[in-house]
C-alpha positions as a Python dict, from the first residue, in 0.01 Angstrom:
ca = {
    (1, 'X'): (0, 0, 0),
    (2, 'X'): (91, -363, 69),
    (3, 'X'): (-150, -649, 20),
    (4, 'X'): (-173, -710, 396),
    (5, 'X'): (-254, -345, 456),
    (6, 'X'): (-512, -356, 175),
    (7, 'X'): (-686, -648, 347),
    (8, 'X'): (-675, -467, 682),
    (9, 'X'): (-825, -149, 536),
    (10, 'X'): (-1087, -364, 363),
    (11, 'X'): (-1189, -511, 698),
    (12, 'X'): (-1238, -162, 838),
    (13, 'X'): (-1436, -57, 530),
    (14, 'X'): (-1641, -375, 560),
    (15, 'X'): (-1740, -274, 912),
    (16, 'X'): (-1906, 36, 765),
    (17, 'X'): (-2086, -172, 501),
    (18, 'X'): (-2202, -414, 771),
    (19, 'X'): (-2351, -125, 970),
    (20, 'X'): (-2539, -6, 662),
    (21, 'X'): (-2660, -360, 595),
    (22, 'X'): (-2772, -430, 953),
    (23, 'X'): (-3110, -257, 934),
    (24, 'X'): (-3174, -386, 584),
    (25, 'X'): (-3114, -743, 700),
    (26, 'X'): (-3330, -696, 1009),
    (27, 'X'): (-3628, -560, 817),
    (28, 'X'): (-3610, -837, 561),
    (29, 'X'): (-3573, -1104, 827),
    (30, 'X'): (-3868, -979, 1031),
    (31, 'X'): (-4110, -841, 770),
    (32, 'X'): (-3979, -970, 436),
    (33, 'X'): (-3942, -608, 321),
    (34, 'X'): (-3656, -489, 102),
    (35, 'X'): (-3646, -128, 215),
    (36, 'X'): (-3536, 74, -88),
    (37, 'X'): (-3530, 389, 126),
    (38, 'X'): (-3276, 243, 368),
    (39, 'X'): (-2976, 428, 224),
    (40, 'X'): (-3166, 756, 209),
    (41, 'X'): (-3280, 717, 570),
    (42, 'X'): (-2915, 671, 667),
    (43, 'X'): (-2820, 988, 479),
    (44, 'X'): (-3113, 1173, 639),
    (45, 'X'): (-2984, 1072, 982),
    (46, 'X'): (-2633, 1183, 886),
    (47, 'X'): (-2760, 1523, 772),
    (48, 'X'): (-2947, 1560, 1100),
    (49, 'X'): (-2628, 1484, 1293),
    (50, 'X'): (-2435, 1731, 1073),
    (51, 'X'): (-2697, 2003, 1127),
    (52, 'X'): (-2696, 1962, 1506),
    (53, 'X'): (-2316, 1956, 1517),
    (54, 'X'): (-2280, 2273, 1309),
    (55, 'X'): (-2572, 2469, 1456),
    (56, 'X'): (-2483, 2409, 1820),
    (57, 'X'): (-2108, 2360, 1786),
    (58, 'X'): (-2104, 2019, 1953),
    (59, 'X'): (-1900, 1709, 1879),
    (60, 'X'): (-2046, 1454, 1635),
    (61, 'X'): (-2097, 1201, 1913),
    (62, 'X'): (-2311, 1452, 2104),
    (63, 'X'): (-2505, 1541, 1790),
    (64, 'X'): (-2559, 1170, 1720),
    (65, 'X'): (-2693, 1122, 2074),
    (66, 'X'): (-2956, 1385, 1994),
    (67, 'X'): (-3035, 1261, 1642),
    (68, 'X'): (-3062, 892, 1725),
    (69, 'X'): (-3384, 914, 1933),
    (70, 'X'): (-3538, 1135, 1662),
    (71, 'X'): (-3458, 878, 1393),
    (72, 'X'): (-3580, 590, 1611),
    (73, 'X'): (-3912, 770, 1651),
    (74, 'X'): (-3922, 840, 1277),
    (75, 'X'): (-3871, 471, 1201),
    (76, 'X'): (-4149, 372, 1441),
    (77, 'X'): (-4380, 633, 1289),
    (78, 'X'): (-4305, 522, 934),
    (79, 'X'): (-4397, 166, 1018),
    (80, 'X'): (-4727, 237, 1192),
    (81, 'X'): (-4842, 497, 938),
    (82, 'X'): (-4707, 380, 600),
    (83, 'X'): (-4548, 37, 596),
    (84, 'X'): (-4817, -142, 796),
    (85, 'X'): (-5079, -50, 539),
    (86, 'X'): (-4856, -143, 248),
    (87, 'X'): (-4786, -486, 399),
    (88, 'X'): (-5155, -569, 371),
    (89, 'X'): (-5153, -515, -6),
    (90, 'X'): (-4908, -782, -115),
    (91, 'X'): (-4533, -815, -158),
    (92, 'X'): (-4490, -557, -434),
    (93, 'X'): (-4660, -268, -253),
    (94, 'X'): (-4394, -224, 23),
    (95, 'X'): (-4127, -221, -248),
    (96, 'X'): (-4302, 60, -434),
    (97, 'X'): (-4377, 241, -108),
    (98, 'X'): (-4016, 247, 6),
    (99, 'X'): (-3906, 350, -345),
    (100, 'X'): (-4141, 648, -326),
    (101, 'X'): (-4018, 726, 24),
    (102, 'X'): (-3659, 730, -104),
    (103, 'X'): (-3750, 985, -372),
    (104, 'X'): (-3928, 1204, -116),
    (105, 'X'): (-3629, 1198, 119),
    (106, 'X'): (-3381, 1279, -159),
    (107, 'X'): (-3581, 1572, -289),
    (108, 'X'): (-3646, 1707, 61),
    (109, 'X'): (-3274, 1697, 138),
    (110, 'X'): (-3203, 1876, -190),
    (111, 'X'): (-3448, 2153, -103),
    (112, 'X'): (-3322, 2197, 252),
    (113, 'X'): (-2948, 2141, 217),
    (114, 'X'): (-2882, 2196, -158),
    (115, 'X'): (-2672, 1951, -363),
    (116, 'X'): (-2350, 2053, -186),
    (117, 'X'): (-2150, 1783, -11),
    (118, 'X'): (-2113, 1785, 365),
    (119, 'X'): (-1869, 1616, 602),
    (120, 'X'): (-1817, 1570, 973),
    (121, 'X'): (-1448, 1499, 928),
    (122, 'X'): (-1337, 1849, 1021),
    (123, 'X'): (-1530, 1830, 1349),
    (124, 'X'): (-1307, 1548, 1482),
    (125, 'X'): (-977, 1565, 1291),
    (126, 'X'): (-793, 1354, 1548),
    (127, 'X'): (-1036, 1068, 1485),
    (128, 'X'): (-1065, 1096, 1108),
    (129, 'X'): (-697, 1148, 1029),
    (130, 'X'): (-516, 977, 1317),
    (131, 'X'): (-378, 624, 1296),
    (132, 'X'): (-142, 378, 1460),
    (133, 'X'): (159, 300, 1243),
    (134, 'X'): (256, -62, 1299),
    (135, 'X'): (511, -80, 1019),
    (136, 'X'): (606, 144, 729),
    (137, 'X'): (333, -18, 516),
    (138, 'X'): (80, -119, 781),
    (139, 'X'): (-141, 134, 962),
    (140, 'X'): (-455, 112, 1174),
    (141, 'X'): (-676, 423, 1139),
    (142, 'X'): (-857, 529, 1455),
    (143, 'X'): (-1186, 581, 1274),
    (144, 'X'): (-1170, 247, 1093),
    (145, 'X'): (-1112, 62, 1418),
    (146, 'X'): (-1397, 247, 1591),
    (147, 'X'): (-1634, 166, 1301),
    (148, 'X'): (-1539, -203, 1310),
    (149, 'X'): (-1585, -227, 1687),
    (150, 'X'): (-1923, -53, 1669),
    (151, 'X'): (-2033, -282, 1385),
    (152, 'X'): (-1938, -592, 1582),
    (153, 'X'): (-2110, -455, 1894),
    (154, 'X'): (-2431, -357, 1711),
    (155, 'X'): (-2473, -674, 1506),
    (156, 'X'): (-2351, -902, 1783),
    (157, 'X'): (-2574, -730, 2036),
    (158, 'X'): (-2879, -754, 1812),
    (159, 'X'): (-2810, -1122, 1749),
    (160, 'X'): (-2794, -1190, 2123),
    (161, 'X'): (-3112, -991, 2182),
    (162, 'X'): (-3298, -1185, 1914),
    (163, 'X'): (-3182, -1521, 2044),
    (164, 'X'): (-3192, -1478, 2422),
    (165, 'X'): (-3456, -1220, 2520),
    (166, 'X'): (-3834, -1208, 2531),
    (167, 'X'): (-3836, -924, 2280),
    (168, 'X'): (-3622, -1134, 2047),
    (169, 'X'): (-3859, -1430, 2077),
    (170, 'X'): (-4153, -1205, 1998),
    (171, 'X'): (-3972, -1072, 1692),
    (172, 'X'): (-3886, -1420, 1567),
    (173, 'X'): (-4241, -1539, 1627),
    (174, 'X'): (-4389, -1243, 1438),
    (175, 'X'): (-4141, -1301, 1157),
    (176, 'X'): (-4232, -1668, 1115),
    (177, 'X'): (-4610, -1639, 1143),
    (178, 'X'): (-4765, -1305, 1249),
    (179, 'X'): (-5121, -1444, 1264),
    (180, 'X'): (-5030, -1731, 1496),
    (181, 'X'): (-4812, -1499, 1704),
    (182, 'X'): (-5112, -1272, 1749),
    (183, 'X'): (-5316, -1562, 1886),
    (184, 'X'): (-5068, -1609, 2169),
    (185, 'X'): (-5051, -1238, 2254),
    (186, 'X'): (-4764, -1116, 2038),
    (187, 'X'): (-4874, -794, 1862),
    (188, 'X'): (-4711, -822, 1522),
    (189, 'X'): (-4776, -455, 1436),
    (190, 'X'): (-4593, -333, 1747),
    (191, 'X'): (-4308, -578, 1690),
    (192, 'X'): (-4271, -462, 1330),
    (193, 'X'): (-4266, -99, 1442),
    (194, 'X'): (-3990, -164, 1694),
    (195, 'X'): (-3790, -355, 1433),
    (196, 'X'): (-3820, -66, 1187),
    (197, 'X'): (-3716, 181, 1456),
    (198, 'X'): (-3404, -26, 1528),
    (199, 'X'): (-3329, -53, 1155),
    (200, 'X'): (-3352, 324, 1107),
    (201, 'X'): (-3143, 380, 1420),
    (202, 'X'): (-2861, 156, 1297),
    (203, 'X'): (-2881, 325, 956),
    (204, 'X'): (-2834, 662, 1131),
    (205, 'X'): (-2521, 532, 1304),
    (206, 'X'): (-2388, 410, 969),
    (207, 'X'): (-2469, 742, 801),
    (208, 'X'): (-2287, 932, 1076),
    (209, 'X'): (-1977, 721, 1028),
    (210, 'X'): (-2001, 775, 652),
    (211, 'X'): (-2004, 1153, 709),
    (212, 'X'): (-1696, 1115, 931),
    (213, 'X'): (-1524, 880, 687),
    (214, 'X'): (-1586, 1077, 367),
    (215, 'X'): (-1866, 1308, 249),
    (216, 'X'): (-2242, 1294, 210),
    (217, 'X'): (-2488, 1465, -23),
    (218, 'X'): (-2861, 1418, -89),
    (219, 'X'): (-2787, 1162, -363),
    (220, 'X'): (-2561, 939, -150),
    (221, 'X'): (-2838, 704, -39),
    (222, 'X'): (-2878, 475, -344),
    (223, 'X'): (-2506, 394, -356),
    (224, 'X'): (-2503, 293, 10),
    (225, 'X'): (-2820, 90, -46),
    (226, 'X'): (-2644, -111, -318),
    (227, 'X'): (-2345, -186, -94),
    (228, 'X'): (-2575, -279, 195),
    (229, 'X'): (-2783, -507, -24),
    (230, 'X'): (-2471, -680, -155),
    (231, 'X'): (-2343, -736, 200),
    (232, 'X'): (-2677, -886, 303),
    (233, 'X'): (-2689, -1121, 6),
    (234, 'X'): (-2326, -1231, 44),
    (235, 'X'): (-2377, -1316, 410),
    (236, 'X'): (-2723, -1470, 374),
    (237, 'X'): (-3064, -1303, 383),
    (238, 'X'): (-3195, -1261, 736),
    (239, 'X'): (-2868, -1357, 911),
    (240, 'X'): (-2713, -1084, 1123),
    (241, 'X'): (-2393, -1286, 1168),
    (242, 'X'): (-2380, -1335, 794),
    (243, 'X'): (-2440, -965, 737),
    (244, 'X'): (-2127, -881, 935),
    (245, 'X'): (-1919, -1130, 739),
    (246, 'X'): (-2076, -1018, 412),
    (247, 'X'): (-1981, -657, 480),
    (248, 'X'): (-1623, -757, 559),
    (249, 'X'): (-1597, -969, 243),
    (250, 'X'): (-1730, -682, 31),
    (251, 'X'): (-1492, -430, 188),
    (252, 'X'): (-1188, -655, 142),
    (253, 'X'): (-1287, -727, -220),
    (254, 'X'): (-1301, -355, -295),
    (255, 'X'): (-965, -271, -137),
    (256, 'X'): (-795, -567, -306),
    (257, 'X'): (-944, -454, -636),
    (258, 'X'): (-809, -104, -572),
    (259, 'X'): (-469, -257, -494),
    (260, 'X'): (-460, -399, -847),
    (261, 'X'): (-597, -82, -1007),
    (262, 'X'): (-799, 201, -845),
    (263, 'X'): (-1059, 165, -1119),
    (264, 'X'): (-1126, -195, -1014),
    (265, 'X'): (-1234, -111, -657),
    (266, 'X'): (-1612, -103, -700),
    (267, 'X'): (-1601, -358, -983),
    (268, 'X'): (-1427, -615, -760),
    (269, 'X'): (-1702, -585, -498),
    (270, 'X'): (-1974, -631, -760),
    (271, 'X'): (-1796, -935, -904),
    (272, 'X'): (-1776, -1102, -562),
    (273, 'X'): (-2147, -1033, -514),
    (274, 'X'): (-2233, -1189, -851),
    (275, 'X'): (-2012, -1493, -787),
    (276, 'X'): (-2178, -1556, -451),
    (277, 'X'): (-2523, -1499, -601),
    (278, 'X'): (-2448, -1754, -875),
    (279, 'X'): (-2328, -2017, -627),
    (280, 'X'): (-2559, -2312, -544),
    (281, 'X'): (-2650, -2175, -199),
    (282, 'X'): (-2658, -1808, -306),
    (283, 'X'): (-2468, -1708, 10),
    (284, 'X'): (-2128, -1769, 165),
    (285, 'X'): (-2171, -1906, 512),
    (286, 'X'): (-2489, -1980, 703),
    (287, 'X'): (-2806, -2147, 598),
    (288, 'X'): (-3090, -1945, 744),
    (289, 'X'): (-3304, -2179, 954),
    (290, 'X'): (-3514, -1902, 1105),
    (291, 'X'): (-3663, -1578, 982),
    (292, 'X'): (-3406, -1386, 1182),
    (293, 'X'): (-3079, -1547, 1284),
}
């Protein structure tokens, strides 16, 4: 694989990381919560899509259309029943709450689905294995391109919603000062619940693409959480634009590391994360002026 092709494949991989990081960035920007169950919620959504696809013999996109509303409702329910109460008890309580939620999800998936790996790749072989060959050393996989386009659409769309709609203004107001927002008629609890629903929904999309791209198992969540967290930090906490760039940087770093030696793939991504974290700004691109940007 040439260096140019390695960078191109890294961009496609970075689109997947950006999708995973989207909900994590949104929840931190709005509620200042680092959701440790984010990766496990993504895997839960992916297992739901896999179950629907296999039980009813439908395409993954049809199964995802069924699973997405379920996961949106689950995210809303989690916020109004669990996270809202934990937010009242200080900054550490939501961290412990989401950690416990992650353990519950992992063990539930183990009981229901066993530790065996699952994949959606066989359901759409034309998408998962097909590619455009530009040159002998440069190819564009169908799935990678779809993931990148969806990532740009999701993060770009959310950014526009936050900046140019009434719902976005309510979310930014609740993020900056929930008490003052409540005085002018912005219900912070409802805004938080909608934000969590969107975060879980985007995580479900990311988990579905992961199941199409490779395999999933009940223990896949923590690894995806680490990659998502690194993408968020690289791009700047609370910045959706930065999250997209952070995911791309992380993906390119991993594929370039693998180009040197396959063992260096994950290490290269971690090194880039540590270098950015040690920089004076602690991020690559944008200074976050607002709670959600």
